[in-house]
N, C-alpha and C positions, 0 to 999 in steps of 0.2 A: 522295454521301458524300465527306468530305475526308480526305486522307491527308497527314500531315506526315512527309517523309523527312528527319529531322533531321540524320543523319550522311551523307546522300547516298544515291543509288540509281542504278543503271545506266539508261541511256536506254532499253534494251530493256524493262526492268521498268516504267519510267514509261509507255512506249507501250502495253504490255499492260494496265496498270491504266486508262489513259485510254480505251482501246478498250472496256474493261469497264464504263465509265460512272463511274469515279472521278475526282475532281479531286486532283491531286498537287501539293503545295507542297514543292518541293525546295530548302528554305532551311535555314540553320544558325541555330538559336536557342540562346542561351546558357542554361546550366543554370538560373541564377537568374531567367530570364525565361520559362522554359518553361510554367509554370502559367498565367501571364497570356495567353501566346500561344495555348495550346490552348483556353482558355475564350473568349477574344475572337473566335477564328476557328472555334469550334464543330468542333474536330478529332475525327473518329471513330476514326482509326487513326494510331498513331505508330510509325515504323520507325527503329530505332537500330542503331548498332554499339557498340563498347565504350566510346566516349567519353561517352555520355549515360546518366545514372542514372534508372531508373524504379522508385522505391521507394514504400512505403506512403503516405507523405505526399502525393506527387504524384498517386497513384491516387485517394486520397480527395478531393483538391481539384479533380479534373477529371472530372465525371460524364458528359461527352459521350463519353469514350473507350469503345470497344467491343473494340478489338483492339490488342495490342502485338506488334510483330514485331522480331526480332533478325536483322540482316543478317549472318549468320554462324552459328557453332555455340554458343559459350559463352554462358550466360545469367546470369553472375555479377552483372551490373549491373542485373538485373531481379528484383523481388520476385515471382517466378513464382507461388508458392503463394497469396500474398495476392491477386494479380490474379485468379487462377482462382476463389478463394473468393468474390470480389466480382463474378463473372459476366463477366469479360473473357476473351477468347480470347488465348492467347499462342502464337506460332509462331516457328520459326527455319528455317534452311536447313542442315540437318545434313550433307548430302553434297556440297554445291556447291563447297566449298573444299578438299576432301580432297586432290586431286592437287596443288594449289598448295602446301599445307603440306608434303606428302611431298617434293616437289621441293626445298623450302627446306632440309629436313633434310639432303639430300644435297649441297646447295650448301655447307652448313657442313661436312659430313664431308669433301668433296673439298678444301675450303679448308684444313681443319686438317691432314689427312695430308700435304699438299704445302706447308704453311706459307704459303699465299697470304695469309692474314689478316695475317701478319707481314711478308712480303716486299713486299706492297702498301703498307705503311707506310714501309719502309726504302728501296725503290728510288727514289722521287721525291727523297729526301733525299741518298742516297749511291750511287745506281746508277752515276753517272759516275766517281766517285772510288774506290769500293771494289767494283767489279763482281766481281772474282775472289774476294774475301773473302765477298761475299754468296752467290755461286754455291756456294762450299764450305759455307757455313752452312746453305743450304737444299737441299742435295743428299742429305739423309738421310731423305727422305720414304718413305712406305710405300704399298702398294696396298690397296684395299678388297677385292678379289677374294680369296676364301678365308678372310676374317675372319668372326667371329661378331658379328652385330648383335642386341642384346637390345631388344625393344620392350615397354615397360611401358604397357599400355592398348591393347587389340587391337580397337578399334571401327573405324569407317570409315577414319579417318586412319591408324591403325596398320596396317591391312591394305593401304592404298595404299603405305605405306613398305615393307612386306614385298614387294610386287610389284617395286619398283625394286631392292631388295636381292637378290632371287632372280635378276633379270635381270643383275645385276653378278657373280653367282657367289658371293654371300655365304651363309653359314649363318644361319638365322633362328631365334631363340628369342623366344617371346612369353609374356606373363603377363597375365591379366585374370580377376578373380573372377566375371565374368558370361559369359565366352566359353570354352567347352571346346575348340572347334576351329573353323577357318574355311577355306573353299575360296578359294584365291588363284589367280585366272585371269589369265594373261598373254595379251594379244591382240597379234598381230604385224601388221606392215605389209601382209602378203599375205593376211590374213584367217584365218590359222591361229591356233589357241588351244591353250594348255596349262594344265592346272589342277593345282595342288599343294595338298594339305591340310596345314595347320599345326595341330598339337596344342599347346595352351598348356601351360606348365609352371609350377612354383611360383617365386615371386619370388627366393627364396634361390639356387636353381639358376641362374637367369638372371644374377643379380649375380656369381656365381662364374665363369661360363663366358664371358661376353660380352667382346669386345674394345672394342665401342662400345655405348652404351646411349642410347636415345632415349625421351622421355616424351610420352605422349599420353593424359593423364587430366584430368578436370575438377578444379577447385579442391577440396582436401580440408580437413578440420578441422585436421589436422596435416601437417607436412612428410612427403613420401614418401621423399625422399632426404636423409639427414643423415650425420653422421660415422659412425654405426654401419653404415649401408649402404655408405659409401665403403670402410670397413675390409674388407668382404667382397669387394669388387671386385678384379680383377687390377691389379697395378701397371702404370701407364702407360695406364689406360683412358681412353677419350674419352667425353664425355657431352653430349647435346644436349637443350635444352628449348625447344620451340616450342609448349608447351601453355598453361601459366598460370604467372605469377609467384606464388611461394608454395608450389609443390609441391616445389621444390628449395631447400634452405637455402643461401643465397648465401655466408654467412660460412664455413660448413663447406666449400663448394666452393673458395673461395679458399685455405683452409687445406690442402685436399687437393691443390691444384695446387702450393702452396709446398713441401709435403713429398714431392712426387713420385708420390703415388698416382694422381692424374689428370694425364695428359700435356697434354691440351687439352680445351677445352669450346666449345660453340656455343650462344649464347643469343639468342632472339628476344623473350623475355618476361622481366619483372623484377618483383621484389617491390614496388618503389617507383616504378612508372611514374606519370607520365612523366619522373621524375628518377632514373634508375638510379644505384646507388652508384658513386662515383668509383673504388673499388677494383676494380670490374668493368670500367669503361670504360678504365682505364689498364693493365689486365693484358695483357701481350703474348701470353699463351697462350689468350686467349679470342677467338673469332670472334663479332662482334656485329652484330645487325640490330635496327631499331627497331619491333618487333612488326608485321612485314609478311607473316606466314605466309599469310594469305588474300588478300593484296592483289596479285593479278594481274588483268589486264584480263579474262581468260577467266573467272576465278572470280567476279568482280563481275557479269559478264553472267549467269552461271548463278544466282547468288544473287538478282539482281533478278527473273529469270523465275520462279524457284522460289517466292519470296515472293508475286509477283503471282498465280500460279496458286492458291496457298492462300487468299489474300484474296478473290479472285473466287469461289472455291468456298464459303467460309465466310460471306461477307456479301452 
């Protein structure tokens, strides 16, 4: 069987699949050439990340396909229901990148509360001429310890975020319509473990009480965070979105920053990827990354192996 890893696959994943008897084509095929490539090469399995769309038209046009794999969590770029209805297997790697995304949340949080996102822009330009002034400007940072972190969406990634927050001495509030409680186990370097049970609360309470809010939900039909939600939040709140562009209204976010409701924000995903709005890119209060939440070497290794194990089992 032939597998097209269209958006790349870790070498460990390729090795596992080849050992299992599969031929892996680790090449990038443009979206408009994908149908021809799949049919000409009799592709049985296609593995994609977020860059490749697998929708009804492509599924209908490629009868050789037996399985679609998403090298990550979100399945927004795949017509999952239609694929399953037409006899295809659809898989992803839901837990492999949880730690990577959770660590990026705190990269943004630390960057924001100590103004690293701003000072890293200013120091190369004026660090030699205005050192004392910049020092004064960026000496009003705050600590995360003792603050309240609100987690909207308490699945695997949200729970990984909670682990780090607890380790930092933060209070954790979480909301999720499908999760009533979750055990959060911290594992330490010496083999010791400590488990905390987090009971979820309602969204309104979380919005009111949190100093920082981080989003970990799939794409919704409507925005989850808009002006009405910002109005409920504390003045000076910080907000992080490493989930999906479109769960947070970006126009409302910029307005909330400008009127002082939101002190700072961290964004890894955007409504208009791969061309984020200029108002976001140029805003000095926003810490920015280009959708790299799951993009660590370790996460990609785990994703490759997790997909390989599933493919070998299923096919």
